[in-house]
C-alpha positions as CSV (number, residue, x, y, z in Angstrom):
1,X,-33.1,15.6,40.6
2,X,-35.8,16.1,38.0
3,X,-33.5,14.4,35.4
4,X,-33.4,11.3,37.6
5,X,-37.2,11.3,37.9
6,X,-37.4,11.6,34.1
7,X,-34.9,8.7,33.8
8,X,-37.0,6.5,36.2
9,X,-40.2,7.3,34.3
10,X,-38.6,6.5,30.9
11,X,-37.1,3.3,32.1
12,X,-40.4,2.2,33.7
13,X,-42.2,3.0,30.5
14,X,-39.8,0.9,28.5
15,X,-39.8,-2.0,31.0
16,X,-36.1,-1.5,31.8
17,X,-36.3,-2.7,35.4
18,X,-32.6,-2.8,36.1
19,X,-31.9,0.6,34.7
20,X,-34.9,2.0,36.6
21,X,-33.5,0.6,39.8
22,X,-30.2,2.2,39.2
23,X,-31.9,5.5,38.6
24,X,-34.0,5.0,41.7
25,X,-30.8,4.3,43.8
26,X,-29.2,7.5,42.5
27,X,-32.4,9.5,43.1
28,X,-32.7,8.0,46.6
29,X,-29.0,8.9,47.3
30,X,-29.5,12.5,46.1
31,X,-32.7,12.9,48.2
32,X,-30.8,11.6,51.2
33,X,-28.0,14.1,50.7
34,X,-30.6,16.8,50.5
35,X,-32.0,15.7,53.9
36,X,-35.3,14.4,52.4
37,X,-35.2,11.1,54.2
38,X,-38.8,9.8,53.7
39,X,-38.7,10.0,49.8
40,X,-35.1,8.8,49.9
41,X,-36.2,5.7,51.9
42,X,-39.0,4.9,49.4
43,X,-36.6,5.2,46.4
44,X,-33.8,3.2,47.9
45,X,-36.2,0.5,49.1
46,X,-37.7,0.2,45.6
47,X,-34.3,0.0,44.1
48,X,-33.2,-2.7,46.5
49,X,-36.3,-4.8,45.9
50,X,-35.7,-4.7,42.2
51,X,-32.0,-5.5,42.4
52,X,-32.8,-8.5,44.7
53,X,-35.6,-9.7,42.5
54,X,-33.2,-9.6,39.5
55,X,-30.5,-11.4,41.5
56,X,-28.2,-8.3,41.2
57,X,-26.6,-8.6,44.6
58,X,-23.5,-6.5,43.7
59,X,-25.9,-3.6,43.1
60,X,-28.1,-4.3,46.1
61,X,-25.3,-4.2,48.7
62,X,-24.4,-0.5,48.2
63,X,-28.1,0.4,48.5
64,X,-28.3,-1.5,51.9
65,X,-25.2,0.4,53.0
66,X,-26.6,3.7,51.9
67,X,-29.9,3.0,53.8
68,X,-27.8,2.3,56.9
69,X,-25.7,5.5,56.4
70,X,-28.9,7.5,56.3
71,X,-30.2,5.7,59.5
72,X,-33.0,4.0,57.5
73,X,-34.0,0.4,57.8
74,X,-33.5,-2.0,54.9
75,X,-36.5,-4.4,54.3
76,X,-36.4,-7.7,56.1
77,X,-34.7,-10.4,54.2
78,X,-35.5,-14.0,54.7
79,X,-32.2,-15.8,55.4
80,X,-34.0,-19.1,54.8
81,X,-35.1,-18.0,51.4
82,X,-31.8,-16.5,50.3
83,X,-29.7,-19.2,51.8
84,X,-31.3,-22.3,50.3
85,X,-32.1,-21.1,46.8
86,X,-30.0,-20.5,43.8
87,X,-29.8,-16.9,42.4
88,X,-32.1,-17.8,39.6
89,X,-34.6,-19.4,42.0
90,X,-34.5,-16.3,44.2
91,X,-35.2,-14.1,41.1
92,X,-38.2,-16.3,40.1
93,X,-39.5,-16.5,43.7
94,X,-39.4,-12.7,44.2
95,X,-41.2,-12.0,41.0
96,X,-43.9,-14.6,41.7
97,X,-44.2,-13.3,45.2
98,X,-44.9,-9.8,43.7
99,X,-47.9,-11.3,41.9
100,X,-46.5,-11.9,38.5
101,X,-47.7,-14.8,36.4
102,X,-45.2,-17.4,35.1
103,X,-45.5,-15.9,31.6
104,X,-44.7,-12.4,33.0
105,X,-41.7,-13.8,35.0
106,X,-40.4,-15.6,31.9
107,X,-40.6,-12.4,29.8
108,X,-38.9,-10.3,32.5
109,X,-36.1,-12.8,33.1
110,X,-35.7,-13.8,29.5
111,X,-36.6,-17.4,30.2
112,X,-39.1,-19.8,28.9
113,X,-42.3,-20.5,30.8
114,X,-41.1,-24.1,31.2
115,X,-37.9,-22.9,32.8
116,X,-39.8,-20.7,35.2
117,X,-42.0,-23.6,36.1
118,X,-38.9,-25.7,36.7
119,X,-37.3,-23.2,39.1
120,X,-40.6,-22.5,40.8
121,X,-41.0,-26.3,41.5
122,X,-37.6,-26.3,43.1
123,X,-38.4,-23.2,45.2
124,X,-41.6,-24.9,46.5
125,X,-39.8,-28.1,47.3
126,X,-36.8,-26.5,49.0
127,X,-39.0,-24.2,51.1
128,X,-41.7,-26.9,51.8
129,X,-44.5,-24.7,50.5
130,X,-47.4,-25.3,48.1
131,X,-48.9,-22.0,47.3
132,X,-48.0,-18.6,45.8
133,X,-49.5,-16.9,48.9
134,X,-47.1,-18.9,51.1
135,X,-44.3,-17.8,48.9
136,X,-45.3,-14.2,49.1
137,X,-45.5,-14.3,52.9
138,X,-42.1,-15.9,53.1
139,X,-40.4,-13.5,50.6
140,X,-42.0,-10.3,52.1
141,X,-41.3,-11.3,55.7
142,X,-45.0,-11.6,56.8
143,X,-44.6,-15.3,57.8
């Protein structure tokens, strides 16, 4: 498991969010098999949040299934958010809700700042919200 921790640290250091999430999912799975449920839950939750923020649903679903197999709860998902937005809008919304600036979101998703602003405008309109704090509450289920 130390190799997985090293992989996570290396990916985080290089800003490779997708690869770090894959390593976290593998680490969480290994921890779960070893009976270490609390750290497994943390790793799997972190992997799931990243996959969903990046719009990588095919990678998120097995993590949700593994959480269920271990008897652990997956984070609350907002059906309203996921149901009304395009995958790109979901990715932008999740990163903005996590406190990133438009410039940081653009760099992370390989988009222009103008494109992020475009998607964010649609997110606000579709969800009838006006502030980043409202978006954060909606995305993180605190609304």
